[in-house]
PDB file with one MODEL, atoms N, CA, C and O in Angstrom:
MODEL        1
ATOM      1  N   MET A   1      35.813  -9.718  -0.153  1.00  0.00           N
ATOM      2  CA  MET A   1      35.123  -9.984  -1.409  1.00  0.00           C
ATOM      3  C   MET A   1      33.853 -10.806  -1.176  1.00  0.00           C
ATOM      4  O   MET A   1      32.802 -10.520  -1.750  1.00  0.00           O
ATOM      5  N   VAL A   2      33.966 -11.828  -0.325  1.00  0.00           N
ATOM      6  CA  VAL A   2      32.804 -12.669  -0.026  1.00  0.00           C
ATOM      7  C   VAL A   2      31.733 -11.856   0.687  1.00  0.00           C
ATOM      8  O   VAL A   2      30.541 -12.037   0.435  1.00  0.00           O
ATOM      9  N   ILE A   3      32.154 -10.962   1.574  1.00  0.00           N
ATOM     10  CA  ILE A   3      31.203 -10.118   2.307  1.00  0.00           C
ATOM     11  C   ILE A   3      30.448  -9.211   1.344  1.00  0.00           C
ATOM     12  O   ILE A   3      29.239  -9.030   1.492  1.00  0.00           O
ATOM     13  N   ILE A   4      31.133  -8.643   0.368  1.00  0.00           N
ATOM     14  CA  ILE A   4      30.484  -7.765  -0.615  1.00  0.00           C
ATOM     15  C   ILE A   4      29.457  -8.554  -1.420  1.00  0.00           C
ATOM     16  O   ILE A   4      28.353  -8.067  -1.660  1.00  0.00           O
ATOM     17  N   ILE A   5      29.809  -9.761  -1.837  1.00  0.00           N
ATOM     18  CA  ILE A   5      28.879 -10.589  -2.614  1.00  0.00           C
ATOM     19  C   ILE A   5      27.655 -10.949  -1.774  1.00  0.00           C
ATOM     20  O   ILE A   5      26.532 -10.905  -2.275  1.00  0.00           O
ATOM     21  N   THR A   6      27.855 -11.302  -0.517  1.00  0.00           N
ATOM     22  CA  THR A   6      26.707 -11.638   0.333  1.00  0.00           C
ATOM     23  C   THR A   6      25.826 -10.419   0.581  1.00  0.00           C
ATOM     24  O   THR A   6      24.602 -10.541   0.632  1.00  0.00           O
ATOM     25  N   ILE A   7      26.431  -9.253   0.736  1.00  0.00           N
ATOM     26  CA  ILE A   7      25.646  -8.025   0.912  1.00  0.00           C
ATOM     27  C   ILE A   7      24.828  -7.747  -0.340  1.00  0.00           C
ATOM     28  O   ILE A   7      23.658  -7.377  -0.239  1.00  0.00           O
ATOM     29  N   ILE A   8      25.424  -7.918  -1.523  1.00  0.00           N
ATOM     30  CA  ILE A   8      24.695  -7.708  -2.783  1.00  0.00           C
ATOM     31  C   ILE A   8      23.547  -8.704  -2.890  1.00  0.00           C
ATOM     32  O   ILE A   8      22.446  -8.331  -3.298  1.00  0.00           O
ATOM     33  N   ILE A   9      23.782  -9.959  -2.533  1.00  0.00           N
ATOM     34  CA  ILE A   9      22.722 -10.977  -2.589  1.00  0.00           C
ATOM     35  C   ILE A   9      21.602 -10.627  -1.616  1.00  0.00           C
ATOM     36  O   ILE A   9      20.428 -10.770  -1.959  1.00  0.00           O
ATOM     37  N   ILE A  10      21.936 -10.176  -0.423  1.00  0.00           N
ATOM     38  CA  ILE A  10      20.920  -9.781   0.560  1.00  0.00           C
ATOM     39  C   ILE A  10      20.110  -8.600   0.039  1.00  0.00           C
ATOM     40  O   ILE A  10      18.889  -8.576   0.196  1.00  0.00           O
ATOM     41  N   ILE A  11      20.765  -7.622  -0.577  1.00  0.00           N
ATOM     42  CA  ILE A  11      20.057  -6.463  -1.141  1.00  0.00           C
ATOM     43  C   ILE A  11      19.118  -6.910  -2.252  1.00  0.00           C
ATOM     44  O   ILE A  11      17.984  -6.438  -2.329  1.00  0.00           O
ATOM     45  N   ILE A  12      19.577  -7.821  -3.117  1.00  0.00           N
ATOM     46  CA  ILE A  12      18.720  -8.324  -4.198  1.00  0.00           C
ATOM     47  C   ILE A  12      17.513  -9.056  -3.617  1.00  0.00           C
ATOM     48  O   ILE A  12      16.396  -8.882  -4.105  1.00  0.00           O
ATOM     49  N   ILE A  13      17.719  -9.866  -2.589  1.00  0.00           N
ATOM     50  CA  ILE A  13      16.603 -10.587  -1.957  1.00  0.00           C
ATOM     51  C   ILE A  13      15.612  -9.605  -1.342  1.00  0.00           C
ATOM     52  O   ILE A  13      14.401  -9.799  -1.458  1.00  0.00           O
ATOM     53  N   ILE A  14      16.105  -8.555  -0.692  1.00  0.00           N
ATOM     54  CA  ILE A  14      15.221  -7.539  -0.104  1.00  0.00           C
ATOM     55  C   ILE A  14      14.418  -6.838  -1.195  1.00  0.00           C
ATOM     56  O   ILE A  14      13.224  -6.595  -1.023  1.00  0.00           O
ATOM     57  N   ILE A  15      15.064  -6.508  -2.323  1.00  0.00           N
ATOM     58  CA  ILE A  15      14.361  -5.856  -3.433  1.00  0.00           C
ATOM     59  C   ILE A  15      13.280  -6.780  -3.985  1.00  0.00           C
ATOM     60  O   ILE A  15      12.173  -6.327  -4.276  1.00  0.00           O
ATOM     61  N   ILE A  16      13.585  -8.064  -4.133  1.00  0.00           N
ATOM     62  CA  ILE A  16      12.591  -9.025  -4.629  1.00  0.00           C
ATOM     63  C   ILE A  16      11.415  -9.123  -3.662  1.00  0.00           C
ATOM     64  O   ILE A  16      10.265  -9.169  -4.098  1.00  0.00           O
ATOM     65  N   ILE A  17      11.681  -9.154  -2.368  1.00  0.00           N
ATOM     66  CA  ILE A  17      10.607  -9.212  -1.368  1.00  0.00           C
ATOM     67  C   ILE A  17       9.739  -7.958  -1.446  1.00  0.00           C
ATOM     68  O   ILE A  17       8.514  -8.049  -1.365  1.00  0.00           O
ATOM     69  N   ILE A  18      10.362  -6.791  -1.602  1.00  0.00           N
ATOM     70  CA  ILE A  18       9.601  -5.542  -1.724  1.00  0.00           C
ATOM     71  C   ILE A  18       8.726  -5.568  -2.969  1.00  0.00           C
ATOM     72  O   ILE A  18       7.571  -5.145  -2.920  1.00  0.00           O
ATOM     73  N   ILE A  19       9.262  -6.063  -4.093  1.00  0.00           N
ATOM     74  CA  ILE A  19       8.474  -6.151  -5.330  1.00  0.00           C
ATOM     75  C   ILE A  19       7.293  -7.092  -5.137  1.00  0.00           C
ATOM     76  O   ILE A  19       6.188  -6.792  -5.591  1.00  0.00           O
ATOM     77  N   ILE A  20       7.506  -8.227  -4.472  1.00  0.00           N
ATOM     78  CA  ILE A  20       6.415  -9.175  -4.223  1.00  0.00           C
ATOM     79  C   ILE A  20       5.344  -8.538  -3.342  1.00  0.00           C
ATOM     80  O   ILE A  20       4.152  -8.716  -3.592  1.00  0.00           O
ATOM     81  N   ILE A  21       5.754  -7.800  -2.317  1.00  0.00           N
ATOM     82  CA  ILE A  21       4.790  -7.118  -1.444  1.00  0.00           C
ATOM     83  C   ILE A  21       3.987  -6.092  -2.237  1.00  0.00           C
ATOM     84  O   ILE A  21       2.775  -5.982  -2.051  1.00  0.00           O
ATOM     85  N   ILE A  22       4.648  -5.338  -3.121  1.00  0.00           N
ATOM     86  CA  ILE A  22       3.946  -4.342  -3.943  1.00  0.00           C
ATOM     87  C   ILE A  22       2.941  -5.030  -4.853  1.00  0.00           C
ATOM     88  O   ILE A  22       1.821  -4.545  -5.010  1.00  0.00           O
ATOM     89  N   ILE A  23       3.323  -6.157  -5.459  1.00  0.00           N
ATOM     90  CA  ILE A  23       2.401  -6.892  -6.329  1.00  0.00           C
ATOM     91  C   ILE A  23       1.202  -7.387  -5.531  1.00  0.00           C
ATOM     92  O   ILE A  23       0.070  -7.303  -6.008  1.00  0.00           O
ATOM     93  N   ILE A  24       1.430  -7.899  -4.325  1.00  0.00           N
ATOM     94  CA  ILE A  24       0.322  -8.372  -3.479  1.00  0.00           C
ATOM     95  C   ILE A  24      -0.609  -7.216  -3.129  1.00  0.00           C
ATOM     96  O   ILE A  24      -1.829  -7.380  -3.145  1.00  0.00           O
ATOM     97  N   ILE A  25      -0.047  -6.050  -2.812  1.00  0.00           N
ATOM     98  CA  ILE A  25      -0.871  -4.879  -2.494  1.00  0.00           C
ATOM     99  C   ILE A  25      -1.703  -4.474  -3.703  1.00  0.00           C
ATOM    100  O   ILE A  25      -2.881  -4.147  -3.559  1.00  0.00           O
ATOM    101  N   ILE A  26      -1.103  -4.490  -4.902  1.00  0.00           N
ATOM    102  CA  ILE A  26      -1.845  -4.141  -6.121  1.00  0.00           C
ATOM    103  C   ILE A  26      -2.975  -5.135  -6.349  1.00  0.00           C
ATOM    104  O   ILE A  26      -4.082  -4.736  -6.712  1.00  0.00           O
ATOM    105  N   ILE A  27      -2.714  -6.424  -6.143  1.00  0.00           N
ATOM    106  CA  ILE A  27      -3.763  -7.439  -6.315  1.00  0.00           C
ATOM    107  C   ILE A  27      -4.893  -7.216  -5.316  1.00  0.00           C
ATOM    108  O   ILE A  27      -6.066  -7.330  -5.673  1.00  0.00           O
ATOM    109  N   ILE A  28      -4.552  -6.899  -4.068  1.00  0.00           N
ATOM    110  CA  ILE A  28      -5.580  -6.631  -3.057  1.00  0.00           C
ATOM    111  C   ILE A  28      -6.412  -5.414  -3.451  1.00  0.00           C
ATOM    112  O   ILE A  28      -7.633  -5.424  -3.293  1.00  0.00           O
ATOM    113  N   ILE A  29      -5.761  -4.360  -3.964  1.00  0.00           N
ATOM    114  CA  ILE A  29      -6.494  -3.166  -4.395  1.00  0.00           C
ATOM    115  C   ILE A  29      -7.434  -3.511  -5.540  1.00  0.00           C
ATOM    116  O   ILE A  29      -8.578  -3.056  -5.556  1.00  0.00           O
ATOM    117  N   ILE A  30      -6.966  -4.316  -6.505  1.00  0.00           N
ATOM    118  CA  ILE A  30      -7.825  -4.714  -7.626  1.00  0.00           C
ATOM    119  C   ILE A  30      -9.016  -5.518  -7.120  1.00  0.00           C
ATOM    120  O   ILE A  30     -10.136  -5.321  -7.592  1.00  0.00           O
ATOM    121  N   ILE A  31      -8.792  -6.419  -6.169  1.00  0.00           N
ATOM    122  CA  ILE A  31      -9.894  -7.218  -5.613  1.00  0.00           C
ATOM    123  C   ILE A  31     -10.897  -6.317  -4.904  1.00  0.00           C
ATOM    124  O   ILE A  31     -12.105  -6.492  -5.063  1.00  0.00           O
ATOM    125  N   ILE A  32     -10.408  -5.354  -4.123  1.00  0.00           N
ATOM    126  CA  ILE A  32     -11.310  -4.436  -3.416  1.00  0.00           C
ATOM    127  C   ILE A  32     -12.127  -3.619  -4.410  1.00  0.00           C
ATOM    128  O   ILE A  32     -13.327  -3.428  -4.213  1.00  0.00           O
ATOM    129  N   ILE A  33     -11.488  -3.132  -5.480  1.00  0.00           N
ATOM    130  CA  ILE A  33     -12.205  -2.344  -6.492  1.00  0.00           C
ATOM    131  C   ILE A  33     -13.264  -3.202  -7.175  1.00  0.00           C
ATOM    132  O   ILE A  33     -14.387  -2.744  -7.385  1.00  0.00           O
ATOM    133  N   SER A  34     -12.920  -4.444  -7.526  1.00  0.00           N
ATOM    134  CA  SER A  34     -13.894  -5.294  -8.208  1.00  0.00           C
ATOM    135  C   SER A  34     -15.061  -5.641  -7.286  1.00  0.00           C
ATOM    136  O   SER A  34     -16.209  -5.678  -7.729  1.00  0.00           O
ATOM    137  N   ILE A  35     -14.776  -5.895  -6.011  1.00  0.00           N
ATOM    138  CA  ILE A  35     -15.859  -6.175  -5.064  1.00  0.00           C
ATOM    139  C   ILE A  35     -16.759  -4.954  -4.906  1.00  0.00           C
ATOM    140  O   ILE A  35     -17.981  -5.086  -4.833  1.00  0.00           O
ATOM    141  N   SER A  36     -16.159  -3.768  -4.852  1.00  0.00           N
ATOM    142  CA  SER A  36     -16.979  -2.558  -4.717  1.00  0.00           C
ATOM    143  C   SER A  36     -17.826  -2.332  -5.964  1.00  0.00           C
ATOM    144  O   SER A  36     -18.964  -1.874  -5.865  1.00  0.00           O
ATOM    145  N   ILE A  37     -17.277  -2.650  -7.142  1.00  0.00           N
ATOM    146  CA  ILE A  37     -18.072  -2.520  -8.370  1.00  0.00           C
ATOM    147  C   ILE A  37     -19.249  -3.487  -8.334  1.00  0.00           C
ATOM    148  O   ILE A  37     -20.364  -3.121  -8.708  1.00  0.00           O
ATOM    149  N   ILE A  38     -19.008  -4.724  -7.884  1.00  0.00           N
ATOM    150  CA  ILE A  38     -20.101  -5.705  -7.789  1.00  0.00           C
ATOM    151  C   ILE A  38     -21.151  -5.229  -6.792  1.00  0.00           C
ATOM    152  O   ILE A  38     -22.348  -5.378  -7.037  1.00  0.00           O
ATOM    153  N   ILE A  39     -20.715  -4.658  -5.669  1.00  0.00           N
ATOM    154  CA  ILE A  39     -21.667  -4.144  -4.675  1.00  0.00           C
ATOM    155  C   ILE A  39     -22.482  -3.000  -5.264  1.00  0.00           C
ATOM    156  O   ILE A  39     -23.689  -2.916  -5.036  1.00  0.00           O
ATOM    157  N   ILE A  40     -21.829  -2.115  -6.023  1.00  0.00           N
ATOM    158  CA  ILE A  40     -22.555  -1.005  -6.663  1.00  0.00           C
ATOM    159  C   ILE A  40     -23.582  -1.556  -7.643  1.00  0.00           C
ATOM    160  O   ILE A  40     -24.705  -1.057  -7.710  1.00  0.00           O
ATOM    161  N   ILE A  41     -23.200  -2.591  -8.411  1.00  0.00           N
ATOM    162  CA  ILE A  41     -24.156  -3.200  -9.352  1.00  0.00           C
ATOM    163  C   ILE A  41     -25.335  -3.787  -8.585  1.00  0.00           C
ATOM    164  O   ILE A  41     -26.484  -3.639  -9.002  1.00  0.00           O
ATOM    165  N   ILE A  42     -25.054  -4.454  -7.462  1.00  0.00           N
ATOM    166  CA  ILE A  42     -26.136  -5.058  -6.669  1.00  0.00           C
ATOM    167  C   ILE A  42     -27.056  -3.977  -6.110  1.00  0.00           C
ATOM    168  O   ILE A  42     -28.276  -4.139  -6.111  1.00  0.00           O
ATOM    169  N   ILE A  43     -26.477  -2.873  -5.633  1.00  0.00           N
ATOM    170  CA  ILE A  43     -27.294  -1.798  -5.061  1.00  0.00           C
ATOM    171  C   ILE A  43     -28.140  -1.131  -6.142  1.00  0.00           C
ATOM    172  O   ILE A  43     -29.313  -0.829  -5.923  1.00  0.00           O
ATOM    173  N   ASN A  44     -27.539  -0.903  -7.313  1.00  0.00           N
ATOM    174  CA  ASN A  44     -28.253  -0.187  -8.371  1.00  0.00           C
ATOM    175  C   ASN A  44     -29.284  -1.057  -9.083  1.00  0.00           C
ATOM    176  O   ASN A  44     -30.172  -0.532  -9.755  1.00  0.00           O
ATOM    177  N   SER A  45     -29.181  -2.363  -8.947  1.00  0.00           N
ATOM    178  CA  SER A  45     -30.093  -3.238  -9.679  1.00  0.00           C
ATOM    179  C   SER A  45     -31.186  -3.756  -8.755  1.00  0.00           C
ATOM    180  O   SER A  45     -30.930  -4.152  -7.618  1.00  0.00           O
ATOM    181  N   SER A  46     -32.398  -3.742  -9.267  1.00  0.00           N
ATOM    182  CA  SER A  46     -33.499  -4.267  -8.466  1.00  0.00           C
ATOM    183  C   SER A  46     -34.405  -5.180  -9.276  1.00  0.00           C
ATOM    184  O   SER A  46     -35.301  -5.803  -8.706  1.00  0.00           O
ATOM    185  N   SER A  47     -34.202  -5.283 -10.582  1.00  0.00           N
ATOM    186  CA  SER A  47     -35.064  -6.135 -11.400  1.00  0.00           C
ATOM    187  C   SER A  47     -34.627  -7.593 -11.292  1.00  0.00           C
ATOM    188  O   SER A  47     -33.525  -7.888 -10.831  1.00  0.00           O
ATOM    189  N   SER A  48     -35.502  -8.495 -11.720  1.00  0.00           N
ATOM    190  CA  SER A  48     -35.215  -9.925 -11.591  1.00  0.00           C
ATOM    191  C   SER A  48     -34.102 -10.355 -12.539  1.00  0.00           C
ATOM    192  O   SER A  48     -33.338 -11.266 -12.222  1.00  0.00           O
ATOM    193  N   SER A  49     -34.003  -9.707 -13.704  1.00  0.00           N
ATOM    194  CA  SER A  49     -32.954 -10.092 -14.649  1.00  0.00           C
ATOM    195  C   SER A  49     -31.575  -9.764 -14.083  1.00  0.00           C
ATOM    196  O   SER A  49     -30.618 -10.511 -14.290  1.00  0.00           O
ATOM    197  N   SER A  50     -31.481  -8.645 -13.370  1.00  0.00           N
ATOM    198  CA  SER A  50     -30.190  -8.297 -12.782  1.00  0.00           C
ATOM    199  C   SER A  50     -29.852  -9.240 -11.634  1.00  0.00           C
ATOM    200  O   SER A  50     -28.678  -9.497 -11.370  1.00  0.00           O
ATOM    201  N   ARG A  51     -30.869  -9.755 -10.950  1.00  0.00           N
ATOM    202  CA  ARG A  51     -30.597 -10.716  -9.879  1.00  0.00           C
ATOM    203  C   ARG A  51     -29.979 -11.987 -10.451  1.00  0.00           C
ATOM    204  O   ARG A  51     -29.092 -12.582  -9.839  1.00  0.00           O
ATOM    205  N   SER A  52     -30.451 -12.404 -11.632  1.00  0.00           N
ATOM    206  CA  SER A  52     -29.857 -13.600 -12.233  1.00  0.00           C
ATOM    207  C   SER A  52     -28.412 -13.326 -12.641  1.00  0.00           C
ATOM    208  O   SER A  52     -27.572 -14.223 -12.570  1.00  0.00           O
ATOM    209  N   ILE A  53     -28.111 -12.101 -13.066  1.00  0.00           N
ATOM    210  CA  ILE A  53     -26.731 -11.731 -13.385  1.00  0.00           C
ATOM    211  C   ILE A  53     -25.881 -11.807 -12.124  1.00  0.00           C
ATOM    212  O   ILE A  53     -24.754 -12.300 -12.155  1.00  0.00           O
ATOM    213  N   ILE A  54     -26.428 -11.315 -11.011  1.00  0.00           N
ATOM    214  CA  ILE A  54     -25.705 -11.362  -9.735  1.00  0.00           C
ATOM    215  C   ILE A  54     -25.466 -12.814  -9.331  1.00  0.00           C
ATOM    216  O   ILE A  54     -24.384 -13.148  -8.848  1.00  0.00           O
ATOM    217  N   GLN A  55     -26.467 -13.688  -9.525  1.00  0.00           N
ATOM    218  CA  GLN A  55     -26.292 -15.098  -9.188  1.00  0.00           C
ATOM    219  C   GLN A  55     -25.201 -15.727 -10.049  1.00  0.00           C
ATOM    220  O   GLN A  55     -24.429 -16.553  -9.563  1.00  0.00           O
ATOM    221  N   LYS A  56     -25.130 -15.339 -11.339  1.00  0.00           N
ATOM    222  CA  LYS A  56     -24.071 -15.856 -12.207  1.00  0.00           C
ATOM    223  C   LYS A  56     -22.704 -15.391 -11.717  1.00  0.00           C
ATOM    224  O   LYS A  56     -21.737 -16.152 -11.736  1.00  0.00           O
ATOM    225  N   ILE A  57     -22.630 -14.130 -11.276  1.00  0.00           N
ATOM    226  CA  ILE A  57     -21.361 -13.606 -10.757  1.00  0.00           C
ATOM    227  C   ILE A  57     -20.954 -14.381  -9.511  1.00  0.00           C
ATOM    228  O   ILE A  57     -19.785 -14.733  -9.353  1.00  0.00           O
ATOM    229  N   ILE A  58     -21.917 -14.651  -8.620  1.00  0.00           N
ATOM    230  CA  ILE A  58     -21.613 -15.393  -7.389  1.00  0.00           C
ATOM    231  C   ILE A  58     -21.144 -16.803  -7.724  1.00  0.00           C
ATOM    232  O   ILE A  58     -20.203 -17.305  -7.110  1.00  0.00           O
ATOM    233  N   VAL A  59     -21.791 -17.446  -8.693  1.00  0.00           N
ATOM    234  CA  VAL A  59     -21.381 -18.797  -9.097  1.00  0.00           C
ATOM    235  C   VAL A  59     -19.964 -18.765  -9.660  1.00  0.00           C
ATOM    236  O   VAL A  59     -19.160 -19.647  -9.360  1.00  0.00           O
ATOM    237  N   MET A  60     -19.649 -17.748 -10.481  1.00  0.00           N
ATOM    238  CA  MET A  60     -18.305 -17.627 -11.046  1.00  0.00           C
ATOM    239  C   MET A  60     -17.276 -17.412  -9.945  1.00  0.00           C
ATOM    240  O   MET A  60     -16.186 -17.981  -9.994  1.00  0.00           O
ATOM    241  N   LEU A  61     -17.619 -16.586  -8.941  1.00  0.00           N
ATOM    242  CA  LEU A  61     -16.689 -16.350  -7.838  1.00  0.00           C
ATOM    243  C   LEU A  61     -16.467 -17.626  -7.031  1.00  0.00           C
ATOM    244  O   LEU A  61     -15.351 -17.896  -6.588  1.00  0.00           O
ATOM    245  N   ASN A  62     -17.533 -18.415  -6.837  1.00  0.00           N
ATOM    246  CA  ASN A  62     -17.394 -19.668  -6.092  1.00  0.00           C
ATOM    247  C   ASN A  62     -16.533 -20.669  -6.857  1.00  0.00           C
ATOM    248  O   ASN A  62     -15.767 -21.419  -6.252  1.00  0.00           O
ATOM    249  N   LYS A  63     -16.658 -20.684  -8.194  1.00  0.00           N
ATOM    250  CA  LYS A  63     -15.841 -21.589  -9.003  1.00  0.00           C
ATOM    251  C   LYS A  63     -14.381 -21.163  -8.971  1.00  0.00           C
ATOM    252  O   LYS A  63     -13.485 -22.005  -9.035  1.00  0.00           O
ATOM    253  N   ALA A  64     -14.139 -19.858  -8.873  1.00  0.00           N
ATOM    254  CA  ALA A  64     -12.759 -19.366  -8.854  1.00  0.00           C
ATOM    255  C   ALA A  64     -12.031 -19.811  -7.597  1.00  0.00           C
ATOM    256  O   ALA A  64     -10.816 -20.010  -7.617  1.00  0.00           O
ATOM    257  N   GLU A  65     -12.766 -19.967  -6.506  1.00  0.00           N
ATOM    258  CA  GLU A  65     -12.142 -20.407  -5.255  1.00  0.00           C
ATOM    259  C   GLU A  65     -11.726 -21.847  -5.375  1.00  0.00           C
ATOM    260  O   GLU A  65     -11.179 -22.412  -4.428  1.00  0.00           O
TER     261      GLU A  65
ENDMDL
END
């Protein structure tokens, strides 16, 4: 009986670890997508007003750290 309970607990812990890994992967994908969007905005923008927008984005990213 104790062995069955420990096996169930180990399976639950493994499932929780897998869920955490999936969440981390999703967060990394979201970060990569947002960085690529910012890079696309930087590439597509060449006017001075867009540069100030880029500077605001960089300041916001630095504050987030």
